[in-house]
C-alpha positions as CSV (number, residue, x, y, z in Angstrom):
1,M,-36.9,-18.3,-27.1
2,R,-38.4,-14.8,-27.2
3,Y,-38.2,-13.1,-23.8
4,T,-40.9,-10.7,-22.5
5,P,-41.1,-8.2,-19.6
6,K,-43.5,-10.6,-17.8
7,Y,-40.9,-13.4,-18.1
8,F,-38.3,-11.3,-16.2
9,K,-40.9,-10.1,-13.7
10,D,-41.9,-13.7,-12.9
11,A,-38.2,-14.7,-12.6
12,M,-37.7,-12.1,-9.8
13,P,-37.6,-13.8,-6.4
14,E,-40.1,-12.6,-3.9
15,W,-37.5,-11.7,-1.3
16,K,-35.8,-9.5,-4.0
17,R,-39.0,-7.6,-4.7
18,K,-39.5,-6.9,-1.0
19,K,-35.9,-5.7,-0.7
20,D,-36.3,-3.2,-3.5
21,P,-36.9,0.5,-2.5
22,P,-40.4,1.9,-3.4
23,L,-39.1,3.8,-6.5
24,S,-37.5,0.7,-7.8
25,R,-40.7,-1.3,-7.5
26,I,-42.7,1.5,-9.2
27,F,-40.3,2.6,-12.0
28,Y,-36.7,1.4,-12.2
29,R,-37.4,-2.4,-11.9
30,P,-40.3,-2.4,-14.5
31,A,-38.1,-0.3,-16.9
32,G,-35.4,-2.9,-16.3
33,Y,-37.7,-5.7,-17.4
34,V,-38.3,-3.9,-20.7
35,L,-34.6,-3.3,-21.3
36,A,-33.7,-6.8,-20.3
37,T,-36.2,-8.0,-22.9
38,L,-34.6,-5.9,-25.6
39,F,-31.1,-6.8,-24.7
40,S,-31.8,-10.6,-24.2
41,N,-33.6,-10.9,-27.5
42,A,-30.7,-9.2,-29.2
43,G,-28.2,-11.7,-27.5
44,V,-26.6,-9.1,-25.2
45,S,-25.2,-10.7,-22.0
46,A,-25.6,-9.5,-18.4
47,N,-21.9,-8.6,-18.1
48,T,-22.1,-6.6,-21.3
49,V,-24.9,-4.6,-19.8
50,S,-22.8,-4.0,-16.7
51,Y,-19.9,-2.7,-18.8
52,L,-22.3,-0.5,-20.7
53,S,-23.6,0.9,-17.3
54,I,-20.0,1.8,-16.3
55,I,-19.5,3.8,-19.5
56,E,-23.0,5.4,-19.2
57,G,-22.4,6.3,-15.5
58,I,-19.2,8.0,-16.3
59,I,-20.8,10.0,-19.1
60,A,-23.7,11.0,-16.8
61,C,-21.3,12.4,-14.2
62,V,-19.2,14.2,-16.7
63,L,-22.3,16.0,-18.1
64,L,-22.8,17.6,-14.7
65,L,-19.5,19.5,-15.1
66,P,-20.2,22.0,-17.9
67,D,-21.9,25.3,-16.8
68,H,-24.9,24.5,-19.0
69,Y,-28.4,23.8,-17.8
70,G,-29.3,21.4,-20.6
71,C,-26.1,19.3,-20.1
72,R,-26.7,19.0,-16.4
73,V,-30.3,17.9,-16.8
74,A,-29.2,15.4,-19.4
75,G,-26.6,14.1,-17.0
76,A,-29.2,13.7,-14.3
77,V,-31.5,11.8,-16.6
78,L,-28.5,9.5,-17.4
79,V,-27.9,9.0,-13.7
80,N,-31.5,7.6,-13.5
81,L,-30.9,5.5,-16.6
82,W,-27.8,4.1,-14.9
83,L,-30.1,2.7,-12.2
84,V,-32.4,1.2,-14.8
85,L,-29.3,-0.5,-16.4
86,D,-28.3,-1.7,-12.9
87,C,-31.7,-3.4,-12.6
88,T,-31.4,-4.8,-16.1
89,D,-28.1,-6.8,-15.8
90,G,-29.5,-8.5,-12.7
91,C,-32.7,-9.4,-14.6
92,I,-30.7,-11.0,-17.4
93,A,-28.3,-12.8,-15.0
94,R,-31.3,-14.3,-13.1
95,G,-33.6,-15.0,-16.1
96,V,-31.2,-15.9,-18.9
97,K,-27.6,-16.7,-17.8
98,A,-25.3,-15.6,-14.9
99,Q,-21.7,-15.1,-16.0
100,P,-18.4,-15.4,-14.1
101,F,-17.5,-12.2,-12.3
102,G,-21.0,-10.8,-12.8
103,E,-21.2,-9.4,-9.3
104,F,-17.7,-8.0,-9.6
105,V,-18.5,-6.0,-12.7
106,D,-21.9,-4.9,-11.3
107,G,-20.1,-3.7,-8.1
108,I,-17.5,-1.8,-10.1
109,S,-20.3,0.1,-11.9
110,S,-21.9,1.3,-8.6
111,Y,-18.5,2.1,-7.1
112,I,-17.5,4.3,-10.0
113,I,-20.7,6.3,-10.3
114,V,-20.7,7.1,-6.5
115,A,-17.0,8.0,-6.6
116,L,-17.6,10.4,-9.5
117,L,-21.1,11.8,-8.7
118,G,-20.2,13.6,-5.5
119,I,-17.1,15.2,-7.0
120,C,-18.9,16.3,-10.2
121,M,-21.8,17.7,-8.2
122,G,-19.3,19.6,-6.0
123,M,-17.8,21.2,-9.1
124,A,-21.2,22.0,-10.5
125,V,-22.3,23.8,-7.3
126,F,-19.0,25.6,-7.2
127,S,-19.7,26.9,-10.7
128,E,-23.4,27.6,-10.6
129,G,-24.3,27.8,-6.9
130,G,-27.8,26.7,-5.8
131,L,-30.6,27.6,-3.5
132,L,-28.4,28.1,-0.4
133,I,-24.9,28.3,-1.8
134,K,-23.6,31.1,-4.0
135,P,-21.3,30.4,-7.0
136,G,-17.6,30.2,-6.3
137,C,-17.8,28.6,-2.8
138,P,-14.7,26.3,-2.6
139,W,-16.2,24.4,0.3
140,M,-18.6,22.7,-2.2
141,I,-15.7,21.1,-4.0
142,L,-14.5,19.7,-0.7
143,A,-18.0,18.6,0.2
144,G,-18.3,16.7,-3.1
145,A,-14.9,15.1,-2.6
146,L,-15.8,14.0,1.0
147,A,-19.1,12.6,-0.1
148,S,-17.4,10.5,-2.8
149,V,-14.5,9.5,-0.6
150,S,-16.7,8.5,2.3
151,D,-18.4,5.8,0.3
152,T,-15.1,4.3,-0.9
153,L,-13.5,4.6,2.5
154,M,-16.5,2.8,4.1
155,R,-16.1,-0.1,1.7
156,L,-12.3,-0.3,2.2
157,I,-12.7,-0.4,6.0
158,Y,-15.2,-3.2,5.7
159,Q,-13.0,-5.2,3.3
160,K,-9.8,-4.6,5.4
161,F,-11.6,-5.8,8.5
162,K,-12.9,-9.0,6.9
163,A,-9.5,-9.8,5.3
164,E,-7.7,-9.3,8.7
165,E,-10.4,-11.3,10.5
166,A,-10.0,-14.2,8.0
167,A,-6.2,-14.1,8.3
168,L,-6.2,-14.2,12.1
169,A,-8.9,-16.9,12.2
170,E,-6.9,-19.0,9.8
171,K,-3.9,-18.7,12.2
172,G,-6.0,-19.7,15.1
173,I,-5.5,-16.4,16.9
174,I,-9.2,-15.5,17.0
175,E,-12.5,-17.2,16.3
176,R,-14.0,-15.8,13.2
177,V,-17.5,-14.4,13.8
178,S,-19.4,-13.7,10.5
179,D,-21.7,-10.7,10.5
180,R,-22.8,-11.2,6.9
181,R,-26.5,-12.0,6.4
182,T,-27.9,-13.9,3.5
183,D,-29.9,-12.0,0.9
184,H,-33.1,-13.4,2.4
185,Q,-32.2,-12.3,5.9
186,E,-31.3,-8.8,4.7
187,V,-34.8,-8.1,3.6
188,G,-35.8,-7.0,7.1
189,S,-32.5,-5.4,8.1
190,L,-32.7,-1.7,8.9
191,R,-29.1,-1.2,7.8
192,V,-29.8,-2.7,4.4
193,K,-33.0,-0.8,4.1
194,I,-31.2,2.5,4.7
195,E,-28.5,1.6,2.1
196,Q,-31.1,0.6,-0.5
197,D,-33.6,3.4,0.0
198,F,-31.4,6.5,0.5
199,G,-28.3,5.8,-1.7
200,I,-27.6,5.5,-5.4
201,G,-29.8,2.5,-5.7
202,G,-32.8,4.3,-4.1
203,I,-33.9,7.9,-4.0
204,L,-30.6,9.6,-4.9
205,P,-30.9,9.5,-8.7
206,V,-34.3,11.2,-8.5
207,L,-32.9,13.9,-6.1
208,V,-30.1,14.5,-8.6
209,L,-32.6,15.0,-11.4
210,L,-34.8,17.4,-9.2
211,G,-31.7,19.2,-8.1
212,C,-30.6,19.9,-11.7
213,V,-34.0,20.8,-13.0
214,F,-34.7,23.3,-10.1
215,R,-31.1,24.5,-9.8
216,A,-30.9,23.1,-6.2
217,L,-28.0,20.7,-6.6
218,D,-26.4,22.2,-3.5
219,L,-29.1,20.6,-1.4
220,V,-28.5,17.3,-3.0
221,L,-24.8,17.6,-2.5
222,L,-25.3,18.4,1.2
223,Y,-27.6,15.4,1.5
224,C,-24.9,13.1,0.0
225,L,-22.3,14.6,2.3
226,F,-24.4,13.8,5.4
227,Y,-25.6,10.5,4.1
228,Y,-22.3,9.0,3.0
229,G,-20.2,10.8,5.6
230,G,-22.5,9.7,8.4
231,S,-22.6,6.1,7.1
232,C,-18.8,6.0,6.9
233,M,-18.5,7.3,10.4
234,M,-20.9,4.7,11.7
235,V,-19.1,1.9,9.8
236,T,-15.7,3.0,11.1
237,I,-16.9,3.1,14.7
238,S,-18.7,-0.2,14.4
239,Y,-15.7,-2.1,13.0
240,I,-13.3,-0.5,15.5
241,R,-15.5,-1.8,18.2
242,K,-15.6,-5.3,16.6
243,A,-11.8,-5.3,16.4
244,R,-11.5,-4.3,20.1
245,K,-13.9,-7.1,21.1
246,A,-12.0,-9.6,19.1
247,E,-8.7,-8.4,20.8
248,K,-10.2,-9.1,24.2
249,R,-11.5,-12.5,23.2
250,G,-8.1,-13.4,21.7
């Protein structure tokens, strides 16, 4: 069978299309259909594309480090290509064949690029400065580290809560209350919409590109700090409240 971009477009569920951010619908997802066609016709699996995206994402972040305009713009372009690859592996998994641990490998790819992106942007702004920040400001290194750590910390807090909740429910100490929505239910969720539209899967890759082209990466870094830092704070408060409520019910 010879695959086509239309085949992968038709294989995309309607709820998934609605869940996609505007930029994904306009550019990233259609580009993913094209790459999925090329990879699938060449016999490349979904997991292989995910592994490729991990390597490509690391290279993209590293290219932001040298104090060289061309390298940083190239790195920013690769950050956008990473999102295209992120769309591509999903297309292949849905339209050709889903593989074991596919979601695991796909998740690793996004975790790694977010973990590195903030740190590398912080180093770049420290070296070059930006529209508001002068070169040599050490606080930008800290801002980049906090932006990256906040995303990881947020995920760890969620996973730790769910693991503890499952363990206590298994022992009969508390009644487990699942707050996880299905993919179909998440389409209308404000929380999911914010995650999709404003993070690495939404507008952030374009902001990184614009920041590198116009030497305004400091503004993008501050955006990441407030976005990921604020999200982490809200998640922490939310799950502490859930834990306290479970204590009272128990």
